N, CA, C, O and the ligand as a Tripos MOL2 file, in Angstrom:
@<TRIPOS>MOLECULE
protein
  229   227    58     0     0
PROTEIN
NO_CHARGES

@<TRIPOS>ATOM
      1 N          22.9620  -14.3420  -27.8290 N.3       1 MET1
      2 CA         21.8980  -13.5360  -26.8960 C.3       1 MET1
      3 C          22.7580  -12.6820  -26.1260 C.2       1 MET1
      4 O          23.8200  -13.0400  -25.6170 O.2       1 MET1
      5 N          22.1800  -11.3740  -26.0550 N.am      2 ALA2
      6 CA         22.9060  -10.1970  -25.3980 C.3       2 ALA2
      7 C          22.8040  -10.4450  -23.8280 C.2       2 ALA2
      8 O          21.8030  -10.8700  -23.2500 O.2       2 ALA2
      9 N          23.9570  -10.1190  -23.2740 N.am      3 ASP3
     10 CA         24.0950  -10.2830  -21.8270 C.3       3 ASP3
     11 C          23.9900   -9.1330  -21.0970 C.2       3 ASP3
     12 O          24.7780   -8.9830  -20.1630 O.2       3 ASP3
     13 N          23.1220   -8.2350  -21.3490 N.am      4 TYR4
     14 CA         23.1090   -6.8640  -20.7140 C.3       4 TYR4
     15 C          21.8950   -6.8760  -19.5580 C.2       4 TYR4
     16 O          20.9180   -7.6180  -19.6640 O.2       4 TYR4
     17 N          22.0500   -6.1450  -18.6740 N.am      5 CYS5
     18 CA         21.0470   -6.0820  -17.6340 C.3       5 CYS5
     19 C          19.8160   -5.4520  -17.9270 C.2       5 CYS5
     20 O          19.8480   -4.3200  -18.4090 O.2       5 CYS5
     21 N          18.6660   -6.0470  -17.6960 N.am      6 THR6
     22 CA         17.4420   -5.3040  -17.8940 C.3       6 THR6
     23 C          16.8210   -4.7410  -16.5270 C.2       6 THR6
     24 O          16.7170   -5.4210  -15.5060 O.2       6 THR6
     25 N          16.4630   -3.5350  -16.6390 N.am      7 PRO7
     26 CA         16.0570   -2.8810  -15.5730 C.3       7 PRO7
     27 C          14.8790   -3.5130  -14.7940 C.2       7 PRO7
     28 O          13.7800   -3.5390  -15.3460 O.2       7 PRO7
     29 N          15.0260   -4.0200  -13.5600 N.am      8 ALA8
     30 CA         14.1920   -4.6610  -12.8530 C.3       8 ALA8
     31 C          13.5330   -3.8770  -11.5560 C.2       8 ALA8
     32 O          12.6640   -4.3300  -10.8100 O.2       8 ALA8
     33 N          14.0840   -2.7590  -11.4910 N.am      9 SER9
     34 CA         13.8660   -1.9280  -10.3330 C.3       9 SER9
     35 C          12.5160   -0.9540  -10.4740 C.2       9 SER9
     36 O          12.2930   -0.0310   -9.6910 O.2       9 SER9
     37 N          11.7070   -1.2830  -11.5240 N.am     10 GLU10
     38 CA         10.6530   -0.4290  -11.8550 C.3      10 GLU10
     39 C           9.6010   -0.8920  -10.7080 C.2      10 GLU10
     40 O           9.6210   -2.0360  -10.2530 O.2      10 GLU10
     41 N           8.7590    0.0160  -10.3180 N.am     11 PRO11
     42 CA          7.7190   -0.4560   -9.4380 C.3      11 PRO11
     43 C           6.6170   -1.1460  -10.1460 C.2      11 PRO11
     44 O           6.3420   -0.9130  -11.3230 O.2      11 PRO11
     45 N           5.9700   -2.0330   -9.3750 N.am     12 PRO12
     46 CA          4.9500   -2.7430   -9.9870 C.3      12 PRO12
     47 C           3.7150   -1.8660  -10.2580 C.2      12 PRO12
     48 O           3.4430   -0.8350   -9.6420 O.2      12 PRO12
     49 N           3.0070   -2.4090  -11.2570 N.am     13 ALA13
     50 CA          1.8040   -1.7610  -11.8240 C.3      13 ALA13
     51 C           0.7190   -1.6680  -10.8170 C.2      13 ALA13
     52 O          -0.2050   -2.4620  -10.9890 O.2      13 ALA13
     53 N           0.6400   -0.9070   -9.8540 N.am     14 THR14
     54 CA         -0.4840   -0.7630   -8.8540 C.3      14 THR14
     55 C          -1.5100    0.1370   -9.4920 C.2      14 THR14
     56 O          -1.3790    0.5010  -10.6600 O.2      14 THR14
     57 N          -2.4350    0.4660   -8.8130 N.am     15 ALA15
     58 CA         -3.4190    1.5610   -9.0780 C.3      15 ALA15
     59 C          -2.6960    2.7030   -9.1990 C.2      15 ALA15
     60 O          -2.1870    3.1430   -8.1680 O.2      15 ALA15
     61 N          -2.5120    3.3580  -10.3460 N.am     16 SER16
     62 CA         -1.6340    4.4850  -10.5300 C.3      16 SER16
     63 C          -2.4690    5.7510  -10.6530 C.2      16 SER16
     64 O          -1.9300    6.8530  -10.7540 O.2      16 SER16
     65 N          -3.6740    5.6020  -10.6460 N.am     17 GLU17
     66 CA         -4.6790    6.7780  -10.6020 C.3      17 GLU17
     67 C          -5.8280    6.6370   -9.6000 C.2      17 GLU17
     68 O          -6.3490    5.5490   -9.3550 O.2      17 GLU17
     69 N          -6.1580    7.6650   -9.0940 N.am     18 GLY18
     70 CA         -7.0670    7.6170   -8.1120 C.3      18 GLY18
     71 C          -8.5570    7.3210   -8.7000 C.2      18 GLY18
     72 O          -8.6680    7.0640   -9.8990 O.2      18 GLY18
     73 N          -9.5740    7.3540   -7.9510 N.am     19 PRO19
     74 CA         -9.5810    7.7680   -6.5380 C.3      19 PRO19
     75 C          -9.0410    6.4680   -5.6180 C.2      19 PRO19
     76 O          -9.3470    5.2910   -5.8120 O.2      19 PRO19
     77 N          -8.2330    6.9450   -4.6530 N.am     20 PHE20
     78 CA         -7.7470    5.9250   -3.7580 C.3      20 PHE20
     79 C          -8.6840    5.8840   -2.4840 C.2      20 PHE20
     80 O          -9.3790    6.8180   -2.0830 O.2      20 PHE20
     81 N          -8.5820    4.7390   -1.9770 N.am     21 ALA21
     82 CA         -9.3900    4.7290   -0.5570 C.3      21 ALA21
     83 C          -8.7020    5.5910    0.4540 C.2      21 ALA21
     84 O          -7.4830    5.7610    0.4690 O.2      21 ALA21
     85 N          -9.5630    6.1390    1.3160 N.am     22 GLU22
     86 CA         -9.0230    6.6970    2.4890 C.3      22 GLU22
     87 C          -8.6480    5.7990    3.5410 C.2      22 GLU22
     88 O          -9.2730    4.7620    3.7660 O.2      22 GLU22
     89 N          -7.5480    6.2060    4.2520 N.am     23 CYS23
     90 CA         -7.3600    5.5690    5.4320 C.3      23 CYS23
     91 C          -8.3360    5.5040    6.4860 C.2      23 CYS23
     92 O          -8.6770    6.6160    6.8880 O.2      23 CYS23
     93 N          -8.8250    4.6300    6.9870 N.am     24 VAL24
     94 CA         -9.9890    4.6590    7.9890 C.3      24 VAL24
     95 C          -9.5370    5.3480    9.2870 C.2      24 VAL24
     96 O         -10.3930    5.7100   10.0940 O.2      24 VAL24
     97 N          -8.3030    5.5340    9.5100 N.am     25 LEU25
     98 CA         -7.7660    6.0150   10.7410 C.3      25 LEU25
     99 C          -7.4020    7.6050   10.6650 C.2      25 LEU25
    100 O          -7.7150    8.4110   11.5410 O.2      25 LEU25
    101 N          -6.7590    7.8900    9.5910 N.am     26 CYS26
    102 CA         -6.3220    9.2120    9.5410 C.3      26 CYS26
    103 C          -6.5800    9.8060    8.2060 C.2      26 CYS26
    104 O          -5.9490   10.7750    7.7860 O.2      26 CYS26
    105 N          -7.5170    9.2070    7.5500 N.am     27 ARG27
    106 CA         -7.9290    9.8170    6.2860 C.3      27 ARG27
    107 C          -7.0380   10.0520    5.1970 C.2      27 ARG27
    108 O          -7.4800   10.6110    4.1940 O.2      27 ARG27
    109 N          -5.8060    9.6900    5.2580 N.am     28 ALA28
    110 CA         -4.8170    9.8090    4.3180 C.3      28 ALA28
    111 C          -5.0800    9.0020    3.1540 C.2      28 ALA28
    112 O          -5.7300    7.9680    3.3070 O.2      28 ALA28
    113 N          -4.6310    9.3600    1.9160 N.am     29 PRO29
    114 CA         -4.8730    8.4330    0.8820 C.3      29 PRO29
    115 C          -3.9960    7.1480    0.8470 C.2      29 PRO29
    116 O          -2.7780    7.2910    0.9590 O.2      29 PRO29
    117 N          -4.5150    5.9210    0.7010 N.am     30 THR30
    118 CA         -3.9920    4.9010    0.8070 C.3      30 THR30
    119 C          -3.3090    4.4170   -0.4920 C.2      30 THR30
    120 O          -3.3240    5.2100   -1.4330 O.2      30 THR30
    121 N          -2.7310    3.2590   -0.6600 N.am     31 GLU31
    122 CA         -2.2530    2.8000   -1.9410 C.3      31 GLU31
    123 C          -3.4000    1.9280   -2.7020 C.2      31 GLU31
    124 O          -3.2700    1.5350   -3.8610 O.2      31 GLU31
    125 N          -4.5500    1.6800   -1.8830 N.am     32 TYR32
    126 CA         -5.4660    0.8640   -2.4400 C.3      32 TYR32
    127 C          -6.5540    1.7530   -3.2190 C.2      32 TYR32
    128 O          -6.8270    2.8960   -2.8500 O.2      32 TYR32
    129 N          -7.1030    1.1820   -4.2380 N.am     33 PRO33
    130 CA         -8.1490    1.8430   -5.1020 C.3      33 PRO33
    131 C          -9.4610    2.0220   -4.1140 C.2      33 PRO33
    132 O          -9.7540    1.3540   -3.1220 O.2      33 PRO33
    133 N         -10.0510    2.9740   -4.6200 N.am     34 GLU34
    134 CA        -11.3360    3.1080   -3.7610 C.3      34 GLU34
    135 C         -12.2280    1.8770   -3.7510 C.2      34 GLU34
    136 O         -13.0040    1.6920   -2.8140 O.2      34 GLU34
    137 N         -12.1410    1.0670   -4.7290 N.am     35 SER35
    138 CA        -13.1380    0.0410   -4.8180 C.3      35 SER35
    139 C         -12.6720   -1.2150   -3.9540 C.2      35 SER35
    140 O         -13.2650   -2.2920   -4.0170 O.2      35 SER35
    141 N         -11.4910   -0.9760   -3.0880 N.am     36 THR36
    142 CA        -11.2180   -2.1130   -2.1980 C.3      36 THR36
    143 C         -12.2460   -2.1270   -1.1700 C.2      36 THR36
    144 O         -12.8310   -1.1150   -0.7830 O.2      36 THR36
    145 N         -12.4510   -3.3200   -0.7340 N.am     37 LYS37
    146 CA        -13.4790   -3.6300    0.1680 C.3      37 LYS37
    147 C         -12.9050   -3.8540    1.5670 C.2      37 LYS37
    148 O         -11.8520   -4.4810    1.6870 O.2      37 LYS37
    149 N         -13.5610   -3.3600    2.6450 N.am     38 GLY38
    150 CA        -13.0240   -3.6430    3.8980 C.3      38 GLY38
    151 C         -12.2830   -2.4300    4.3480 C.2      38 GLY38
    152 O         -12.4060   -1.3470    3.7750 O.2      38 GLY38
    153 N         -11.4190   -2.6480    5.5050 N.am     39 VAL39
    154 CA        -10.6240   -1.6690    6.0400 C.3      39 VAL39
    155 C          -9.5190   -1.3760    5.0860 C.2      39 VAL39
    156 O          -8.9360   -2.2840    4.4940 O.2      39 VAL39
    157 N          -9.2080   -0.0440    4.9200 N.am     40 THR40
    158 CA         -8.0290    0.3380    4.1780 C.3      40 THR40
    159 C          -7.2230    1.1490    5.0060 C.2      40 THR40
    160 O          -7.7570    2.1120    5.5560 O.2      40 THR40
    161 N          -5.9140    0.8960    5.2010 N.am     41 LEU41
    162 CA         -4.9790    1.8050    5.9390 C.3      41 LEU41
    163 C          -3.8690    2.1940    5.1640 C.2      41 LEU41
    164 O          -3.3690    1.4970    4.2810 O.2      41 LEU41
    165 N          -3.4420    3.4530    5.5440 N.am     42 CYS42
    166 CA         -2.3340    4.0500    4.7960 C.3      42 CYS42
    167 C          -1.0150    3.2680    5.1690 C.2      42 CYS42
    168 O          -1.0710    2.5770    6.1860 O.2      42 CYS42
    169 N          -0.0840    3.2950    4.6080 N.am     43 PRO43
    170 CA          1.2730    2.4700    5.0910 C.3      43 PRO43
    171 C           1.6090    2.8270    6.4650 C.2      43 PRO43
    172 O           1.9870    1.9310    7.2200 O.2      43 PRO43
    173 N           1.5140    4.0650    6.8900 N.am     44 VAL44
    174 CA          1.8740    4.3550    8.2990 C.3      44 VAL44
    175 C           0.9350    3.7410    9.2050 C.2      44 VAL44
    176 O           1.4510    3.0850   10.1100 O.2      44 VAL44
    177 N          -0.2860    3.7980    9.1740 N.am     45 CYS45
    178 CA         -1.3390    3.2340   10.0890 C.3      45 CYS45
    179 C          -1.2530    1.7020    9.9580 C.2      45 CYS45
    180 O          -1.5540    0.9880   10.9150 O.2      45 CYS45
    181 N          -0.8430    1.1910    8.7830 N.am     46 GLU46
    182 CA         -0.7140   -0.1840    8.6220 C.3      46 GLU46
    183 C           0.4510   -0.6030    9.5380 C.2      46 GLU46
    184 O           0.2930   -1.6180   10.2160 O.2      46 GLU46
    185 N           1.5070    0.0250    9.6170 N.am     47 TRP47
    186 CA          2.7230   -0.2940   10.1720 C.3      47 TRP47
    187 C           2.2940   -0.0740   11.8020 C.2      47 TRP47
    188 O           2.7480   -0.8890   12.6050 O.2      47 TRP47
    189 N           1.5350    0.8810   12.2280 N.am     48 GLN48
    190 CA          1.2730    1.0630   13.5310 C.3      48 GLN48
    191 C           0.4180   -0.0620   14.0950 C.2      48 GLN48
    192 O           0.5390   -0.5120   15.2340 O.2      48 GLN48
    193 N          -0.4980   -0.4860   13.1410 N.am     49 GLU49
    194 CA         -1.5500   -1.4920   13.6680 C.3      49 GLU49
    195 C          -0.6360   -2.8230   13.6950 C.2      49 GLU49
    196 O          -0.8330   -3.5700   14.6540 O.2      49 GLU49
    197 N           0.2450   -3.1670   12.8450 N.am     50 ALA50
    198 CA          1.1530   -4.2660   12.9370 C.3      50 ALA50
    199 C           1.9680   -4.2930   14.2740 C.2      50 ALA50
    200 O           2.1720   -5.3450   14.8800 O.2      50 ALA50
    201 N           2.4010   -3.1290   14.6780 N.am     51 GLN51
    202 CA          2.9440   -2.9970   15.8760 C.3      51 GLN51
    203 C           2.1400   -3.3660   17.1940 C.2      51 GLN51
    204 O           2.5360   -4.0190   18.1590 O.2      51 GLN51
    205 N           0.9070   -2.7760   16.9780 N.am     52 ARG52
    206 CA         -0.0820   -3.0560   18.1810 C.3      52 ARG52
    207 C          -0.3940   -4.5820   18.1770 C.2      52 ARG52
    208 O          -0.3260   -5.2510   19.2080 O.2      52 ARG52
    209 N          -0.7490   -5.1100   16.9370 N.am     53 THR53
    210 CA         -1.0890   -6.6680   17.1600 C.3      53 THR53
    211 C           0.0270   -7.4570   17.6510 C.2      53 THR53
    212 O          -0.1960   -8.4790   18.3010 O.2      53 THR53
    213 N           1.2800   -7.0490   17.3830 N.am     54 ALA54
    214 CA          2.5240   -7.6970   17.6060 C.3      54 ALA54
    215 C           2.7140   -7.7020   19.2290 C.2      54 ALA54
    216 O           3.1100   -8.6700   19.8780 O.2      54 ALA54
    217 N           2.3500   -6.4160   19.7580 N.am     55 CYS55
    218 CA          2.5810   -6.2050   21.3050 C.3      55 CYS55
    219 C           1.3560   -6.7860   22.0520 C.2      55 CYS55
    220 O           1.5470   -7.1770   23.2040 O.2      55 CYS55
    221 N           0.2310   -6.8750   21.5630 N.am     56 SER56
    222 CA         -1.0060   -7.2160   22.3860 C.3      56 SER56
    223 C          -1.1510   -8.6960   22.5730 C.2      56 SER56
    224 O          -2.0370   -9.1620   23.2890 O.2      56 SER56
    225 N          -0.2440   -9.4690   21.9010 N.am     57 GLY57
    226 CA         -0.2020  -10.9220   22.0870 C.3      57 GLY57
    227 C          -1.6480  -11.5010   21.4680 C.2      57 GLY57
    228 O          -1.8910  -12.7080   21.4920 O.2      57 GLY57
    229 ZN         -3.5780    6.3380    8.1500 Zn       58 ZN58
@<TRIPOS>BOND
     1     1     2 1
     2     2     3 1
     3     3     4 2
     4     3     5 am
     5     5     6 1
     6     6     7 1
     7     7     8 2
     8     7     9 am
     9     9    10 1
    10    10    11 1
    11    11    12 2
    12    11    13 am
    13    13    14 1
    14    14    15 1
    15    15    16 2
    16    15    17 am
    17    17    18 1
    18    18    19 1
    19    19    20 2
    20    19    21 am
    21    21    22 1
    22    22    23 1
    23    23    24 2
    24    23    25 am
    25    25    26 1
    26    26    27 1
    27    27    28 2
    28    27    29 am
    29    29    30 1
    30    30    31 1
    31    31    32 2
    32    31    33 am
    33    33    34 1
    34    34    35 1
    35    35    36 2
    36    35    37 am
    37    37    38 1
    38    38    39 1
    39    39    40 2
    40    39    41 am
    41    41    42 1
    42    42    43 1
    43    43    44 2
    44    43    45 am
    45    45    46 1
    46    46    47 1
    47    47    48 2
    48    47    49 am
    49    49    50 1
    50    50    51 1
    51    51    52 2
    52    51    53 am
    53    53    54 1
    54    54    55 1
    55    55    56 2
    56    55    57 am
    57    57    58 1
    58    58    59 1
    59    59    60 2
    60    59    61 am
    61    61    62 1
    62    62    63 1
    63    63    64 2
    64    63    65 am
    65    65    66 1
    66    66    67 1
    67    67    68 2
    68    67    69 am
    69    69    70 1
    70    70    71 1
    71    71    72 2
    72    71    73 am
    73    73    74 1
    74    74    75 1
    75    75    76 2
    76    75    77 am
    77    77    78 1
    78    78    79 1
    79    79    80 2
    80    79    81 am
    81    81    82 1
    82    82    83 1
    83    83    84 2
    84    83    85 am
    85    85    86 1
    86    86    87 1
    87    87    88 2
    88    87    89 am
    89    89    90 1
    90    90    91 1
    91    91    92 2
    92    91    93 am
    93    93    94 1
    94    94    95 1
    95    95    96 2
    96    95    97 am
    97    97    98 1
    98    98    99 1
    99    99   100 2
   100    99   101 am
   101   101   102 1
   102   102   103 1
   103   103   104 2
   104   103   105 am
   105   105   106 1
   106   106   107 1
   107   107   108 2
   108   107   109 am
   109   109   110 1
   110   110   111 1
   111   111   112 2
   112   111   113 am
   113   113   114 1
   114   114   115 1
   115   115   116 2
   116   115   117 am
   117   117   118 1
   118   118   119 1
   119   119   120 2
   120   119   121 am
   121   121   122 1
   122   122   123 1
   123   123   124 2
   124   123   125 am
   125   125   126 1
   126   126   127 1
   127   127   128 2
   128   127   129 am
   129   129   130 1
   130   130   131 1
   131   131   132 2
   132   131   133 am
   133   133   134 1
   134   134   135 1
   135   135   136 2
   136   135   137 am
   137   137   138 1
   138   138   139 1
   139   139   140 2
   140   139   141 am
   141   141   142 1
   142   142   143 1
   143   143   144 2
   144   143   145 am
   145   145   146 1
   146   146   147 1
   147   147   148 2
   148   147   149 am
   149   149   150 1
   150   150   151 1
   151   151   152 2
   152   151   153 am
   153   153   154 1
   154   154   155 1
   155   155   156 2
   156   155   157 am
   157   157   158 1
   158   158   159 1
   159   159   160 2
   160   159   161 am
   161   161   162 1
   162   162   163 1
   163   163   164 2
   164   163   165 am
   165   165   166 1
   166   166   167 1
   167   167   168 2
   168   167   169 am
   169   169   170 1
   170   170   171 1
   171   171   172 2
   172   171   173 am
   173   173   174 1
   174   174   175 1
   175   175   176 2
   176   175   177 am
   177   177   178 1
   178   178   179 1
   179   179   180 2
   180   179   181 am
   181   181   182 1
   182   182   183 1
   183   183   184 2
   184   183   185 am
   185   185   186 1
   186   186   187 1
   187   187   188 2
   188   187   189 am
   189   189   190 1
   190   190   191 1
   191   191   192 2
   192   191   193 am
   193   193   194 1
   194   194   195 1
   195   195   196 2
   196   195   197 am
   197   197   198 1
   198   198   199 1
   199   199   200 2
   200   199   201 am
   201   201   202 1
   202   202   203 1
   203   203   204 2
   204   203   205 am
   205   205   206 1
   206   206   207 1
   207   207   208 2
   208   207   209 am
   209   209   210 1
   210   210   211 1
   211   211   212 2
   212   211   213 am
   213   213   214 1
   214   214   215 1
   215   215   216 2
   216   215   217 am
   217   217   218 1
   218   218   219 1
   219   219   220 2
   220   219   221 am
   221   221   222 1
   222   222   223 1
   223   223   224 2
   224   223   225 am
   225   225   226 1
   226   226   227 1
   227   227   228 2
@<TRIPOS>SUBSTRUCTURE
     1 MET1         2 RESIDUE 1 A MET
     2 ALA2         6 RESIDUE 1 A ALA
     3 ASP3        10 RESIDUE 1 A ASP
     4 TYR4        14 RESIDUE 1 A TYR
     5 CYS5        18 RESIDUE 1 A CYS
     6 THR6        22 RESIDUE 1 A THR
     7 PRO7        26 RESIDUE 1 A PRO
     8 ALA8        30 RESIDUE 1 A ALA
     9 SER9        34 RESIDUE 1 A SER
    10 GLU10       38 RESIDUE 1 A GLU
    11 PRO11       42 RESIDUE 1 A PRO
    12 PRO12       46 RESIDUE 1 A PRO
    13 ALA13       50 RESIDUE 1 A ALA
    14 THR14       54 RESIDUE 1 A THR
    15 ALA15       58 RESIDUE 1 A ALA
    16 SER16       62 RESIDUE 1 A SER
    17 GLU17       66 RESIDUE 1 A GLU
    18 GLY18       70 RESIDUE 1 A GLY
    19 PRO19       74 RESIDUE 1 A PRO
    20 PHE20       78 RESIDUE 1 A PHE
    21 ALA21       82 RESIDUE 1 A ALA
    22 GLU22       86 RESIDUE 1 A GLU
    23 CYS23       90 RESIDUE 1 A CYS
    24 VAL24       94 RESIDUE 1 A VAL
    25 LEU25       98 RESIDUE 1 A LEU
    26 CYS26      102 RESIDUE 1 A CYS
    27 ARG27      106 RESIDUE 1 A ARG
    28 ALA28      110 RESIDUE 1 A ALA
    29 PRO29      114 RESIDUE 1 A PRO
    30 THR30      118 RESIDUE 1 A THR
    31 GLU31      122 RESIDUE 1 A GLU
    32 TYR32      126 RESIDUE 1 A TYR
    33 PRO33      130 RESIDUE 1 A PRO
    34 GLU34      134 RESIDUE 1 A GLU
    35 SER35      138 RESIDUE 1 A SER
    36 THR36      142 RESIDUE 1 A THR
    37 LYS37      146 RESIDUE 1 A LYS
    38 GLY38      150 RESIDUE 1 A GLY
    39 VAL39      154 RESIDUE 1 A VAL
    40 THR40      158 RESIDUE 1 A THR
    41 LEU41      162 RESIDUE 1 A LEU
    42 CYS42      166 RESIDUE 1 A CYS
    43 PRO43      170 RESIDUE 1 A PRO
    44 VAL44      174 RESIDUE 1 A VAL
    45 CYS45      178 RESIDUE 1 A CYS
    46 GLU46      182 RESIDUE 1 A GLU
    47 TRP47      186 RESIDUE 1 A TRP
    48 GLN48      190 RESIDUE 1 A GLN
    49 GLU49      194 RESIDUE 1 A GLU
    50 ALA50      198 RESIDUE 1 A ALA
    51 GLN51      202 RESIDUE 1 A GLN
    52 ARG52      206 RESIDUE 1 A ARG
    53 THR53      210 RESIDUE 1 A THR
    54 ALA54      214 RESIDUE 1 A ALA
    55 CYS55      218 RESIDUE 1 A CYS
    56 SER56      222 RESIDUE 1 A SER
    57 GLY57      226 RESIDUE 1 A GLY
    58 ZN58       229 GROUP 0 **** ****
């Protein structure tokens, strides 16, 4: 058996083609496909929301 490294750093196969859902806060394209139900947030707003919920107790 060959003992060479296999590349494991490739990004997971997410929705690679649009249309993507818009961020409900800043309307930036999110990582979620448009068919995603509910609130979709871009990575930035997602992080900010996490900060807010963490702070608001
Ligand atoms: Zn956003």
